[in-house]
C-alpha positions as CSV (number, residue, x, y, z in Angstrom):
1,M,110.0,90.7,158.0
2,D,112.9,91.5,160.3
3,P,113.5,95.4,160.7
4,D,117.2,95.0,160.8
5,Y,117.0,93.3,157.1
6,I,114.9,96.3,155.9
7,F,117.5,98.8,157.5
8,N,120.5,97.0,156.3
9,K,119.4,95.2,152.8
10,S,116.6,97.2,151.3
11,L,117.0,100.7,152.2
12,P,120.3,101.1,150.8
13,Y,118.8,100.7,147.4
14,L,116.6,103.8,148.0
15,T,119.6,105.9,149.6
16,G,121.6,104.8,146.6
17,K,119.2,106.0,144.1
18,L,118.9,109.1,145.9
19,E,122.7,109.6,146.0
20,E,123.0,108.7,142.0
21,A,120.7,111.6,141.5
22,G,122.9,114.1,143.4
23,L,121.7,114.1,147.0
24,T,123.3,113.7,150.1
25,V,121.4,111.3,152.6
26,Q,121.5,110.9,156.1
27,V,119.5,108.4,157.9
28,G,117.9,109.5,161.2
29,F,115.8,108.4,164.0
30,N,113.2,110.1,166.0
31,R,113.5,108.2,169.3
32,T,110.7,109.8,171.0
33,E,108.2,108.8,168.3
34,G,110.0,105.7,167.4
35,T,110.0,106.8,163.5
36,I,112.7,107.0,160.7
37,F,113.4,109.9,158.4
38,L,115.9,111.0,155.7
39,L,117.8,114.3,156.0
40,L,118.3,115.2,152.3
41,N,121.2,117.6,151.2
42,G,121.7,118.5,155.0
43,S,118.6,120.5,155.3
44,V,115.3,118.8,154.1
45,K,113.8,116.2,156.7
46,C,111.5,113.6,155.2
47,S,109.8,110.9,157.2
48,I,109.8,107.5,155.6
49,Q,108.0,105.6,158.4
50,G,105.0,104.9,155.9
51,L,107.5,103.3,153.6
52,M,109.2,101.4,156.5
53,T,105.8,100.0,157.6
54,N,104.9,98.9,154.2
55,L,108.5,97.2,153.6
56,I,108.1,95.2,157.0
57,S,104.7,93.8,156.0
58,T,106.0,92.9,152.3
59,E,108.2,90.2,151.0
60,P,111.5,91.1,149.8
61,D,111.0,90.5,146.2
62,A,108.4,93.5,146.3
63,H,110.8,96.0,148.1
64,R,112.3,97.7,145.3
65,D,108.8,98.1,143.5
66,L,107.6,99.9,146.7
67,M,110.7,102.1,147.0
68,D,111.0,103.3,143.5
69,P,108.0,105.7,143.5
70,W,109.8,107.3,146.3
71,V,112.9,108.4,144.6
72,P,111.2,111.1,142.5
73,Y,108.8,112.2,145.3
74,L,111.9,112.6,147.7
75,I,113.8,114.6,145.2
76,E,111.0,116.8,144.4
77,R,110.4,117.2,148.2
78,T,114.2,118.2,148.4
79,R,113.7,120.8,145.6
80,I,110.7,122.1,147.1
81,G,112.2,122.5,150.6
82,E,115.4,124.3,149.2
83,T,113.8,126.6,146.9
84,I,110.3,127.3,148.2
85,L,109.3,126.6,151.8
86,N,112.5,128.7,153.1
87,N,111.7,131.5,150.6
88,P,108.7,133.7,151.9
89,D,108.1,135.5,148.7
90,E,108.1,132.2,146.6
91,L,106.1,130.6,149.2
92,R,103.5,133.5,149.1
93,R,103.3,133.3,145.5
94,L,102.8,129.6,144.9
95,V,100.7,128.4,148.1
96,R,97.1,127.6,147.5
97,T,94.2,125.9,149.3
98,L,93.1,122.5,148.1
99,F,90.1,120.1,149.5
100,C,91.1,116.8,150.8
101,A,88.4,114.0,150.6
102,G,88.0,112.1,153.9
103,D,88.2,112.5,157.5
104,V,91.5,114.5,158.5
105,A,91.8,111.7,161.0
106,T,92.7,109.5,158.4
107,H,95.6,111.7,157.3
108,P,97.8,112.1,160.3
109,H,100.3,114.0,158.3
110,L,97.7,116.7,157.7
111,S,97.0,117.7,161.5
112,Y,96.8,121.2,160.5
113,A,93.9,121.0,157.9
114,R,90.7,123.0,158.6
115,K,87.5,121.1,158.6
116,F,84.6,121.5,156.2
117,P,81.3,120.0,156.0
118,D,80.8,116.6,154.8
119,G,84.2,115.3,156.3
120,L,86.3,117.4,153.7
121,A,89.4,119.1,154.7
122,L,90.9,122.4,153.5
123,T,94.6,121.8,153.0
124,L,97.6,123.9,151.7
125,S,99.2,122.9,148.4
126,L,101.8,124.5,146.1
127,D,101.3,125.3,142.5
128,C,104.5,124.5,140.9
129,E,106.2,122.0,138.7
130,T,104.4,119.2,140.4
131,P,100.7,119.8,140.5
132,Q,98.9,119.5,143.7
133,F,102.0,119.2,145.7
134,R,100.0,119.0,149.0
135,L,101.9,120.4,152.1
136,I,102.1,118.2,155.3
137,D,103.0,118.8,158.9
138,E,106.6,118.0,158.2
139,Q,106.9,120.6,155.5
140,L,105.0,123.4,157.5
141,A,107.5,122.9,160.3
142,Q,110.1,124.2,157.7
143,C,108.3,127.4,156.6
144,S,109.2,130.7,158.2
145,M,105.4,131.7,158.1
146,S,102.6,130.7,160.4
147,V,99.8,128.5,159.4
148,D,97.4,131.4,159.6
149,E,99.7,133.4,157.2
150,L,99.8,130.6,155.0
151,Y,96.0,130.0,154.9
152,H,95.5,133.5,154.2
153,C,98.1,133.9,151.2
154,A,96.7,130.4,149.9
155,Q,93.0,131.6,149.9
156,M,93.7,135.0,148.1
157,N,95.7,132.9,145.5
158,T,92.9,130.3,145.3
159,D,90.4,133.2,144.7
160,N,92.3,134.7,141.8
161,V,92.5,131.3,140.1
162,P,90.7,132.2,136.6
163,I,87.5,130.4,135.7
164,E,87.8,129.2,132.2
165,H,84.1,128.2,131.8
166,I,80.5,129.2,133.1
167,G,77.3,127.4,131.9
168,Q,74.0,126.2,132.8
169,Y,73.8,122.5,133.9
170,G,70.1,121.9,134.6
171,P,69.1,123.9,137.5
172,F,72.8,124.7,138.5
173,T,75.2,127.4,137.3
174,C,78.4,125.5,136.9
175,M,82.0,127.1,136.9
176,S,85.2,125.2,136.1
177,A,88.8,125.3,134.7
178,Q,91.5,122.9,134.3
179,S,93.2,123.9,137.8
180,A,92.5,121.7,140.8
181,F,92.4,124.5,143.1
182,V,89.1,125.9,141.5
183,T,86.8,124.0,144.1
184,A,88.5,125.7,147.1
185,K,87.0,129.1,146.2
186,V,83.9,128.1,148.2
187,A,86.0,128.5,151.0
188,N,85.8,132.0,150.7
189,M,82.1,132.3,149.5
190,R,81.6,136.0,150.1
191,E,84.4,136.8,147.8
192,L,83.1,134.1,145.3
193,M,79.6,135.8,145.3
194,S,81.0,139.1,145.0
195,R,83.5,138.4,142.2
196,F,81.2,136.6,139.9
197,L,78.1,138.8,141.0
198,I,76.0,135.9,142.2
199,D,72.8,137.3,143.8
200,A,71.5,134.9,146.5
201,P,69.9,137.1,149.5
202,H,68.3,133.8,150.9
203,G,71.4,131.8,150.5
204,L,73.3,129.5,148.1
205,F,73.0,125.8,147.5
206,F,76.2,124.5,145.9
207,M,77.8,121.3,144.9
208,I,81.7,120.4,144.7
209,P,81.8,117.2,142.6
210,A,85.3,117.5,141.7
211,N,88.4,119.9,142.5
212,H,87.9,121.5,139.1
213,M,84.0,122.2,139.3
214,I,81.6,124.2,141.5
215,C,78.1,123.9,140.8
216,Y,75.3,126.6,142.4
217,A,72.1,127.8,142.7
218,P,70.7,130.5,144.8
219,A,68.0,129.6,147.3
220,N,64.3,130.3,146.0
221,P,62.2,130.4,149.3
222,A,59.0,130.8,147.2
223,N,59.2,127.3,146.2
224,I,62.0,125.5,148.0
225,S,60.6,122.2,148.3
226,E,60.2,121.8,144.4
227,Q,63.8,123.5,144.1
228,L,65.2,120.9,146.5
229,A,63.7,118.0,144.6
230,T,65.2,119.5,141.2
231,L,68.5,120.0,142.7
232,A,68.7,116.6,144.1
233,D,67.6,114.9,140.8
234,F,70.5,117.0,138.7
235,S,72.8,116.6,141.5
236,R,73.9,113.0,140.5
237,L,74.8,114.0,136.9
238,P,78.0,115.9,137.6
239,V,79.1,113.0,139.7
240,I,78.5,110.5,137.3
241,A,80.3,112.7,134.7
242,T,83.4,112.9,137.1
243,I,83.3,109.0,137.8
244,R,83.4,108.3,134.1
245,Q,86.3,110.4,133.5
246,N,88.3,109.6,136.8
247,P,86.7,107.8,139.6
248,E,89.1,108.8,142.0
249,A,88.5,112.4,141.2
250,V,85.0,112.6,142.9
251,L,85.3,114.8,146.1
252,S,81.9,115.2,147.3
253,R,78.4,113.7,146.2
254,N,76.5,116.1,148.7
255,I,74.6,119.3,148.4
256,F,75.6,122.3,150.6
257,Y,73.8,125.3,151.9
258,Y,75.5,128.6,152.3
259,S,73.5,130.9,154.7
260,P,73.2,134.6,154.4
261,E,74.8,134.7,157.8
262,G,77.9,133.0,156.1
263,T,77.6,129.4,157.9
264,Y,78.0,126.2,155.8
265,E,75.8,122.9,156.2
266,T,75.2,119.6,154.2
267,I,71.6,119.3,153.3
268,T,71.7,115.8,151.8
269,Q,73.3,112.5,153.1
270,D,74.9,110.2,150.4
271,D,75.7,107.2,152.4
272,D,72.6,105.1,152.0
273,P,73.2,102.0,149.9
274,I,70.3,102.7,147.7
275,L,72.2,105.7,146.4
276,E,74.9,104.0,144.8
277,E,73.0,103.2,141.6
278,F,71.6,106.9,141.8
279,F,75.2,108.2,141.3
280,T,76.5,105.6,138.8
281,N,73.5,104.8,136.6
282,P,72.2,107.8,134.6
283,H,69.3,105.6,133.2
284,I,67.4,104.7,136.2
285,D,63.6,105.0,136.0
286,A,61.5,108.1,137.4
287,E,60.2,106.2,140.3
288,T,63.6,105.0,141.4
289,V,64.7,108.6,141.1
290,R,62.0,109.8,143.5
291,T,62.6,107.3,146.0
292,C,66.4,108.0,145.9
293,V,65.7,111.8,146.1
294,D,63.7,111.0,149.3
295,Q,66.5,109.3,150.8
296,Y,69.3,111.8,149.6
297,L,67.5,115.0,151.0
298,S,68.3,115.3,154.5
299,P,68.0,119.2,155.8
300,S,68.6,120.0,159.3
301,P,65.8,121.2,161.8
302,A,67.2,124.7,161.8
303,F,67.3,124.7,157.8
304,R,63.7,123.5,157.9
305,A,62.8,126.2,160.2
306,R,64.3,128.9,158.0
307,F,62.3,128.0,155.0
308,A,59.3,126.7,157.0
309,L,59.4,123.2,155.5
310,P,57.3,120.4,157.3
């Protein structure tokens, strides 16, 4: 598709919808990067390069369908940019940490994100009228606070998100709430353990199958091999439950270990094709479960040495 056609024929539909909503719209170009953006209400800069790329590769009949979801999104971006990002007090009050599944490299607009094991990334989000409004690089550039300051405030706010339910789930204790920010509490595990009186002198095993749930079990060095097998067997159940409710909500299928020294590591590997049935079919036979558990568990040499495992 000719870029001139997109610019002259398709884009005016989007800018017109934004103007109908009461926004002033200017189209701008970043000539250094070769990208296009909208300047909304003279103050909020929003890249639409991703949209333009999609429009170029799509037939004109589908252009309006591609642009329609951008209208409410850009209106909300403008509202947040004008009322929160330039207001340090509001920003401190509303910012939260939130995990993002997938390698940060696949999310170039989240270059600020902090890496976590299993390819997860800890990002910044706002707890406002639009749930999980994840902040991107472009918006951080508008903030008067540094990224470190934002993470500090965000993690404190996430630490304070109320837990609504705590219960036993096989060998795991599970805590959950409606809030999507619950899982990011594990990014400050010392605070989580202190606040909920979790006694784990030898370290803590945990799972974060979805953003609203944490499952944990203190390490038992007296019988670590049996504990690992039991944890691995039960690990699939919260994942299966999440898949049944919303497959896109699954965050991680792995088991993590938090050491007494404060380090995190993944002690499983969930990428073997044999494990697909393990994580989707609750009715597989016991022999298949044992085979899958053997494939699933993958502790590091340092972990094996810590607990004298062969």
